[in-house]
C-alpha positions as CSV (number, residue, x, y, z in Angstrom):
1,M,-24.5,-18.0,-42.9
2,N,-22.6,-16.7,-46.5
3,P,-21.3,-13.5,-46.8
4,E,-24.8,-11.7,-48.1
5,E,-27.2,-12.8,-45.2
6,L,-24.3,-11.2,-43.0
7,Q,-24.1,-8.0,-45.4
8,A,-28.1,-7.7,-44.8
9,Q,-27.5,-8.1,-41.0
10,I,-25.5,-5.2,-41.4
11,N,-27.3,-3.0,-43.6
12,E,-30.5,-3.5,-41.1
13,A,-28.4,-2.4,-37.9
14,A,-27.1,0.5,-39.7
15,A,-30.3,1.3,-41.2
16,L,-32.5,1.2,-37.9
17,G,-28.8,3.3,-36.3
18,K,-28.5,0.6,-33.7
19,E,-24.5,0.6,-33.3
20,A,-23.9,-2.8,-30.5
21,E,-25.5,-5.1,-33.0
22,L,-23.5,-3.3,-36.0
23,K,-20.5,-4.1,-34.2
24,E,-21.0,-7.7,-34.0
25,A,-22.5,-8.4,-37.1
26,L,-19.4,-6.1,-38.2
27,R,-17.0,-8.5,-36.3
28,L,-18.6,-11.8,-37.6
29,Y,-18.3,-10.7,-41.0
30,K,-14.7,-9.6,-40.4
31,S,-13.9,-13.6,-38.7
32,T,-15.8,-15.4,-40.6
33,F,-14.8,-13.8,-44.2
34,P,-11.0,-12.6,-43.9
35,G,-10.9,-11.7,-47.6
36,K,-13.9,-10.0,-48.0
37,T,-14.9,-6.3,-47.3
38,P,-18.7,-5.4,-45.6
39,T,-20.0,-2.2,-46.9
40,V,-21.7,0.2,-44.2
41,T,-25.1,2.6,-45.7
42,G,-26.6,4.9,-43.2
43,I,-26.4,7.4,-40.7
44,D,-25.3,7.2,-36.9
45,P,-27.4,8.5,-34.9
46,K,-25.1,10.1,-32.3
47,T,-23.3,12.4,-34.8
48,G,-24.9,12.7,-38.0
49,Q,-22.8,11.3,-40.4
50,G,-21.9,8.7,-42.0
51,W,-20.8,5.6,-39.9
52,D,-17.1,5.4,-39.0
53,V,-16.2,2.1,-40.0
54,E,-12.5,2.4,-38.9
55,A,-14.3,3.2,-35.4
56,L,-16.8,0.5,-35.4
57,F,-13.9,-2.3,-36.1
58,G,-11.7,-0.8,-33.0
59,E,-11.1,-2.9,-29.9
60,N,-10.9,0.5,-27.6
61,K,-13.5,2.3,-26.6
62,N,-13.1,5.5,-24.4
63,Y,-15.5,6.5,-21.5
64,E,-16.6,9.2,-19.5
65,L,-16.2,9.0,-15.7
66,G,-19.3,9.2,-13.9
67,T,-20.3,10.8,-10.4
68,A,-18.4,7.9,-8.5
69,G,-15.4,8.0,-10.9
70,K,-15.3,11.6,-10.6
71,V,-15.7,11.7,-5.9
72,G,-12.6,9.5,-6.5
73,V,-10.4,11.0,-8.8
74,G,-11.2,14.4,-6.9
75,A,-10.4,12.8,-3.5
76,K,-7.2,11.3,-4.5
77,G,-6.0,14.7,-6.0
78,V,-6.5,16.3,-2.4
79,S,-4.5,13.6,-1.0
80,V,-2.2,14.6,-3.3
81,L,-2.0,18.1,-2.6
82,G,-2.4,17.2,1.2
83,D,1.3,15.4,0.4
84,I,2.4,18.4,-1.2
85,L,1.9,21.0,1.1
86,S,3.0,19.0,3.8
87,L,6.2,18.6,2.5
88,A,6.5,22.4,1.7
89,T,5.9,22.8,6.1
90,A,7.5,19.5,7.1
91,K,10.5,21.7,7.9
92,G,9.1,24.7,10.2
93,R,7.0,21.3,11.7
94,Q,10.0,19.5,12.5
95,E,11.5,22.9,14.0
96,E,8.8,23.1,16.2
97,T,8.7,19.6,17.5
98,V,12.1,19.5,18.1
99,D,12.1,23.0,20.4
100,A,9.1,21.4,22.1
101,F,10.9,18.4,22.8
102,K,14.5,20.6,24.1
103,D,12.0,22.9,26.3
104,L,10.7,19.2,27.7
105,S,14.0,18.7,28.5
106,R,15.1,21.9,30.2
107,K,12.3,21.1,32.6
108,S,12.2,18.0,33.4
109,G,16.3,17.8,34.0
110,E,15.3,19.9,37.4
111,A,15.3,17.6,40.1
112,T,12.7,17.4,42.4
113,V,12.8,18.9,45.6
114,V,13.4,16.8,48.6
115,D,12.2,17.3,52.1
116,P,14.6,18.3,54.0
117,S,12.0,18.7,57.5
118,A,13.4,15.2,58.8
119,V,17.3,16.4,58.8
120,N,16.9,19.8,60.6
121,L,14.3,17.6,63.4
122,A,17.2,15.5,63.9
123,T,19.6,18.3,63.9
124,K,17.6,20.0,66.5
125,N,17.4,17.4,68.6
126,V,21.1,16.8,68.9
127,Q,21.3,20.7,69.8
128,D,18.4,20.3,72.8
129,G,19.4,16.9,73.8
130,S,22.5,18.0,74.5
131,A,21.8,20.5,76.7
132,S,19.2,18.1,78.4
133,A,22.3,15.6,78.7
134,N,24.1,18.2,80.9
135,A,20.6,19.2,82.9
136,T,20.2,15.4,83.0
137,L,24.1,14.7,84.6
138,A,23.6,17.3,86.7
139,E,20.1,15.6,88.2
140,L,22.0,13.2,88.3
141,L,24.9,14.1,90.4
142,K,22.6,16.2,92.6
143,Q,20.7,12.8,93.8
144,G,24.0,10.9,94.2
145,V,24.6,8.7,91.8
146,D,28.0,7.6,90.9
147,P,29.6,10.4,88.7
148,S,30.8,7.9,86.1
149,K,27.6,5.9,86.0
150,A,25.7,9.5,85.7
151,A,28.1,10.5,82.7
152,Q,27.6,7.4,80.9
153,I,23.4,8.1,80.8
154,S,24.6,11.8,79.7
155,Q,27.2,9.9,77.2
156,N,24.4,7.6,75.8
157,I,21.6,10.2,75.2
158,N,24.1,12.5,73.1
159,R,25.1,9.1,71.1
160,Q,21.7,8.4,71.0
161,N,20.7,11.9,69.3
162,T,23.7,11.8,66.8
163,A,23.6,8.4,65.6
164,D,19.6,9.6,64.5
165,L,20.9,12.9,63.0
166,I,23.5,10.5,60.5
167,T,20.8,8.2,59.6
168,Q,18.7,11.3,58.2
169,L,21.4,12.8,56.7
170,N,22.6,9.9,54.9
171,Q,18.9,9.5,53.5
172,Y,18.2,12.8,52.6
173,G,21.4,12.7,50.3
174,R,20.3,9.4,49.0
175,Q,16.9,11.1,48.0
176,K,18.6,13.6,46.6
177,Q,20.7,11.9,44.5
178,T,17.6,9.8,43.1
179,A,15.5,12.7,42.1
180,E,18.7,14.0,40.7
181,E,19.1,11.1,38.5
182,Q,15.7,10.6,37.6
183,A,16.2,14.3,36.5
184,K,18.8,13.6,34.6
185,S,17.2,10.4,32.6
186,R,14.7,12.2,31.9
187,A,16.3,15.1,30.3
188,N,18.4,12.4,28.6
189,K,15.0,10.3,26.9
190,Y,13.5,14.2,25.5
191,D,17.7,15.3,24.3
192,A,17.3,11.6,22.1
193,I,13.7,12.4,20.8
194,A,14.9,15.9,19.7
195,T,17.9,14.7,18.4
196,Q,15.4,12.0,16.8
197,A,13.1,14.6,15.3
198,G,15.6,16.9,13.5
199,L,17.5,14.1,11.5
200,P,17.3,15.6,8.2
201,I,14.4,15.6,6.0
202,D,14.5,12.7,2.6
203,F,13.1,15.8,0.4
204,F,13.7,13.7,-2.6
205,K,12.4,10.6,-1.1
206,E,9.0,12.3,-0.1
207,G,8.9,14.0,-3.5
208,A,9.0,10.2,-4.7
209,G,6.6,9.3,-3.1
210,I,4.2,11.9,-3.9
211,A,4.9,11.6,-7.4
212,S,4.1,7.7,-7.8
213,K,0.9,8.6,-6.3
214,A,0.2,11.3,-9.1
215,G,1.4,8.6,-11.6
216,D,-1.3,6.1,-9.5
217,L,-3.6,8.6,-10.1
218,G,-3.1,9.5,-13.8
219,L,-2.8,5.9,-14.7
220,G,-5.8,5.0,-12.8
221,I,-7.5,7.9,-15.0
222,E,-6.0,6.8,-17.7
223,S,-7.4,3.4,-17.3
224,L,-11.0,4.5,-16.5
225,M,-11.3,6.6,-19.9
226,N,-9.2,4.2,-22.4
227,P,-9.7,0.5,-20.7
228,L,-8.1,-2.0,-22.5
229,P,-10.3,-4.6,-24.7
230,T,-12.1,-6.5,-22.4
231,T,-12.1,-10.5,-23.5
232,S,-15.1,-10.0,-25.4
233,A,-13.1,-8.5,-28.2
234,R,-10.5,-11.6,-28.4
235,S,-13.7,-13.1,-30.0
236,G,-12.9,-13.8,-33.7
237,M,-9.6,-12.5,-33.5
238,K,-7.3,-13.9,-36.2
239,M,-3.6,-14.3,-35.8
240,E,-2.3,-14.6,-39.4
241,Y,1.5,-16.3,-40.1
242,E,3.0,-14.2,-42.5
243,D,4.2,-17.0,-45.4
244,G,0.6,-18.4,-44.4
245,G,-1.8,-19.6,-42.5
246,S,-3.2,-18.5,-38.8
247,L,-4.6,-18.9,-35.5
248,Q,-8.0,-18.2,-35.3
249,T,-9.9,-17.7,-32.2
250,T,-13.1,-18.9,-32.0
251,Q,-16.2,-16.7,-32.1
252,G,-19.3,-15.6,-29.5
253,A,-19.4,-17.0,-26.0
254,S,-17.5,-18.5,-24.0
255,D,-19.9,-21.7,-23.1
256,H,-19.8,-24.8,-24.5
257,S,-23.6,-25.3,-23.4
258,E,-24.5,-22.2,-25.1
259,N,-21.8,-22.0,-27.8
260,P,-21.1,-25.5,-29.1
261,M,-19.0,-25.6,-31.9
262,M,-17.8,-28.9,-33.9
263,V,-14.8,-29.3,-36.1
264,T,-15.6,-30.9,-39.0
265,N,-13.2,-32.6,-41.8
266,K,-13.1,-31.7,-45.6
267,D,-15.8,-33.7,-46.6
268,G,-18.0,-32.2,-43.7
269,S,-17.8,-35.4,-41.1
270,P,-17.0,-34.7,-37.8
271,A,-13.7,-34.8,-36.5
272,V,-12.9,-37.3,-33.9
273,D,-10.3,-37.2,-31.5
274,E,-7.5,-39.9,-30.8
275,E,-10.4,-42.0,-28.5
276,G,-13.1,-41.4,-31.2
277,R,-15.3,-38.7,-29.9
278,Q,-16.1,-36.0,-31.6
279,I,-14.5,-32.8,-31.1
280,E,-16.3,-29.7,-29.9
281,V,-15.1,-26.1,-29.5
282,T,-16.7,-23.0,-28.0
283,G,-15.7,-19.3,-28.4
284,K,-13.2,-17.9,-27.4
285,E,-11.4,-20.6,-28.1
286,T,-7.6,-20.3,-30.0
287,I,-7.1,-23.2,-32.3
288,I,-2.6,-24.1,-31.6
289,P,-0.7,-26.0,-34.1
290,D,1.1,-29.0,-32.9
291,W,4.2,-27.7,-33.3
292,L,3.7,-25.0,-30.9
293,M,1.7,-27.1,-28.8
294,E,5.2,-29.0,-28.4
295,Q,7.1,-25.8,-27.6
296,L,4.7,-24.8,-25.2
297,I,5.0,-27.9,-23.4
298,E,8.3,-28.6,-23.2
299,A,8.5,-25.2,-21.7
300,A,5.6,-26.2,-19.0
301,Q,8.5,-29.2,-17.7
302,M,10.9,-26.2,-17.6
303,G,9.2,-23.8,-15.2
304,P,6.5,-21.1,-15.3
305,E,9.0,-18.7,-16.7
306,E,10.4,-20.4,-19.2
307,L,7.0,-20.9,-20.6
308,M,5.8,-17.5,-20.5
309,G,9.1,-16.9,-22.5
310,V,8.5,-19.0,-25.3
311,F,5.0,-17.9,-24.8
312,K,5.9,-14.4,-25.7
313,D,8.7,-15.2,-28.3
314,E,6.4,-17.4,-30.1
315,I,3.2,-16.0,-30.0
316,I,3.2,-12.2,-28.8
317,D,6.2,-11.0,-30.7
318,E,7.2,-13.2,-33.4
319,E,7.2,-11.4,-36.1
320,R,5.2,-14.0,-38.4
321,F,2.1,-13.7,-36.6
322,Q,0.4,-10.5,-37.1
323,A,-2.8,-9.9,-35.6
């Protein structure tokens, strides 16, 4: 396609107000005939004024947020606001939490009351048993039982009652000690929780987290409003050498079945590779010179970091390449 035919497409798209077709025709003209400048006439139906050629050539496009985007931004904003309010009231909530656990510590530190009824009963049995033993001794003596045997029977009654009392006292003591130890353990547990809850709040760290979330929100909005160029924007891109020549990216769709391109020699004959096969490319493919390809292969053999470094130094940042 020659420049006149492309210019005719540009004039038709501009006259009909077809912005997408106009942009594609301009992009095709610029990539195919880099030394020439097309003309754009007609009126932009959106502005009612002449077409802004610079904007048409630009790769970035601003977008308005849709309903889902607005809801998402609003929800994120509410989340950030909630974090700010939470941090602002954190000290008061901390004090309430500490006081609550200290109160639990005090209440749980009171030992469970152990029932003393068994001890009381055993004590009463000892007291009543002494009188009963004396009565038994008198009755035995009255019946003519040998005094030594009668005394032994009476003593056995007293000893049994005393042993029962000692057993009940020991059991009561162990139960009371266990209750006190359990109460102390519960109190210590709640004291530890209260101490942990009362640790200083790192307001700087919490504030940094909120700032980070707010920053992510801002960057997200920015990416929606000003998205980066898509891969389609690479079609026909050209990186010029300051001393002549260029790295050219082919135009159109990146699909061999839909957009095949044949490389030809100067005389128009098909170019072939070392095995004699005809060289075919498609859209969005950049032609890399052999010296640069050799550097990239060397770097790839050394590792991913080296490859990235060469790609950045030799293509992205190199002054001789001017996008």
